N, C-alpha and C positions, 0 to 999 in steps of 0.2 A: 912640618904640618903634621898635625894628629890626624888621623881619619875618623870621623865621628862613629860611634858605637850604632848597631842595628841591632833589634830585637823587638819583644814584645813588652809593654809598661806592666804593672800590676793591675791596672784597671782593665787593660783588654782581656788579661788571662782570665780574671772574674767573669768579665762580659761572655766569654767564649765558653766557660763551664756552666754558665747559667742557662745560654741557650742550648748546651749539648744536653743538660739536665731536662728540660722542658720537653727537646726532641724525644726523648729516651722515655719520659713518661707516657709521652702521645703515643709513640709506638707499641708499648707494652698494654697500655690499655686497648687500643685496636688489636693484638694479637690475642689478648686475654678474652675480647667480646667476640673475636672470631671463632677461638678454640671451643669456648663456649657454646656457640650457637651450632657448631658440629655436634657437640655433646648431646644438646637438645634435641636437635634432629635424630640423633641416632635413638635416644631414649624413645621419643615419639614414636619411631618407626618401630621399636621393640614393642610397645604397649600394644601398637596398631596389629602387629603379628600376631600377639598373644591373642587379642580379641578375635583375631580372624580364624586362627586355628581353632580355639573352643567354639565359635560358633558353626563354623565347618562340620567340624568333627560331629558334634551333636546333632545336628539340621539332618546329616546323611544319614547316621543311626538311627533316629526317629521318623525318617520316611520309608527305612525298611522295615519297620516294626509290623509285627501283626495288629490288623486291626483290634480295637478296643482291649489291649492287652496292657495299657498305661497303668501303672498306681504310684501314689505318691507316699514316702515314709510317715507323712503324721497324719493321714487318711481324709483330710478336710480338702483337697485340692491344690494345696500348695506346700512346700517344702523343700529340704536340703538335698534330698535323694528322690530319683525316679528310676523304676525298673519297668523293663518292657520285653517281650518275647520277638529276638530278631528272626526274620524270614531269609530263606535262602533258595527258595524255589516257589512255583506255584503251576497250576494248572487246571483242567476241567477233570471231572471223573465219569465214567458210565454207569457205577452206582457203587454205592458204600454200604456195608452193613448196619443197618439201625433197628431191625427188629431182633436179630440175634447176631452174636458175636462171630467175627470170621476174621481169619489172618491173611488174605489177598483179595484184591479187589483190582477192575480194569480201568485205567487212567488212560488221558490223552497225552501223547509223548510231549514232554517236556521242553522246552527251548533250550536250556543250557544247565541241564541235570540228568545224570545217568547214574551208572553201577559204579563208575571211578569217581563220582561226586560224593557217594554216600558214604557217611559215617556211622556205622550201625553202634555205634556207643550214644549218640545222641540226636539223631536226624528222627523226628516223629513228625505225623501227619495231624493235621489240625482242619475240621471241618466246620463251618457255620460258627464263627467265633462271634457272637452277636452280644455277647454279655461278658463283663470282667467274672462274675461271680462262678465261680467252679472253675475256670480257666487254669490255674494253678496246681488244681487239687489231683491232678493224672487220676482222677475216677474212671471205673469203668461200669456202665456206660459213660461215657462224656466227650468233650469235645477234641482233647488232645489225645491219641492214641502210644501205644508202644512205640518202641525203636522201629526204623525201617531195615530190613534185612536184604533186599534185591528188587531189582527190576528186570522184568524178561518180557519175550514178546507174548502178548496177550491173545486169545482165541477170536477176539473180533477182529478183523482187518483195520491195520493200522494202529491197534492200542498197544498199551503195555500193561502187563500184571504186576501190580506193586505188591510185593508180600512185607509183612509185621513180621517181627520176632516172636512177636504172640497174638492170640486172638482178640480182637477188640471190637465193641460195638458204639458207633457214635450215638449221640442223642438225637440227631434229626439232619434230614437231607437240607444241602443248601440251596435256597431258591435258584442261584445261577448254576448251581452242580459245580461248585469252586471249591479247590482244597488248596492248603497250603503247606509246606514241608518247612520246619522250624526245627531251630536249636535251643540249646539251654538259654535262661534269661539272662539279661544282662542291666546292670546297674550302674547309673552314674550319680556320684555323690559330691557336693561342694563340702569340703572338711577342712577348715583353718585355712590356710592360702593355698589351698591346691585343690584340683579338681581331678578325682580318681574313677576308675571304672573297675567292674567287678563282675568275673564272669563265671565263677565255679561254684556259685551258690546251689543252683540247680533249681527245680521246681517246689517250692516251698507255700504253704497256704496264706502267710502273710509274708509282707515285705520283710528281708533279714535285716537285721543290725549290722551295719558296715565294721563296727569295730570289732565283730569275732570274724571278719574274712581278710582274706589277703586281696588286696586289689594293686592296679598298677596307675602310675601317674599320668595322667594326659596333659596337665598344664599346671604349673605355679603363678604365682604372684596375682593369685585372683582370690577374692573375698565378698563377704555379703551374697554370697548365691544362693539363688532360689529357682524352683521349678514351679510352673502354676499349668495344671492340666485342665483344659476346659472340654467335655466330652462333646461329639459330635451331635447333630440332629438330622431329621429327614431333609432338611435345607441346607446343611453343612456339613463340610468335617470336623473333627477335632481339631483343634488349637493347642500347642504348648507355649508358652511365656518362659523365657530363660533371661535371667535378669544376675547380673555378676559387676563386679568391680575390679578393674585390672590396674595394679600399682607398681610403681618401679621405686629403687632404692632412693633417689634423689627426692621423692615426695608427689611425682607425677600420679594422677589418678584419673582413671576414664570410666564412666558408668554405662554399660551396655545394656541394652534390652532388646530382644529380637522374638518374632512370634515364629512358629514351625507349623504349616497346617500338615495335618496326618489324616491319612484315609479312612473311613470309618466304614467302607462297605466290605464287609464279610464273605 
């Protein structure tokens, strides 16, 4: 007796191949969509991170700016570059030279600024910066003094004697007897797909052209950036509006608009 042969028929094999093919296509699509979903999520997170870094960096810088020191590169209140004078300390003074020039005067001790903090090459005193006009000129008499030399104990009990490297005469007293310690101007510019910061231009009568300066990159993949500055009034502080787009290589673009309120009380 011959034993009957066992195996798959051609039709059975074809059916199995078709089923495996269908399952393979389904699994491939599922895995592909899952991987694409992870990639899209990572891309959105990167765009959000760039937007957050830019907004936070600019907001912190502008909040520490000297009152009334903002200027835009096109002169109309909106442009791709904004320059300001950063403050490093502030206090009240007992008296400042407004009638004649002097190189030393007494101030109330600073909360976190002392001799070790002084940078004698760039630290200056500003009194009553109530207008942008003349603020960057370093005139004498003027609102901005020469560089600071030292701090020492003053004659009045509890005071400090602030000494400048050269005598200076301020334009007027501050109504609140307030002074600021500032350093060299800084400027942010949206250029191409970058946000750059410039810190070495010094005090110039007009806002400088960034093409002749050496800056540092703050962020990339940003475009269509612009700053708008609305000066403060008696009823509110100044407002800076920051607008820019953040994009990624895959084509994802997010438009950002943020307002930063800046102090306007000199």
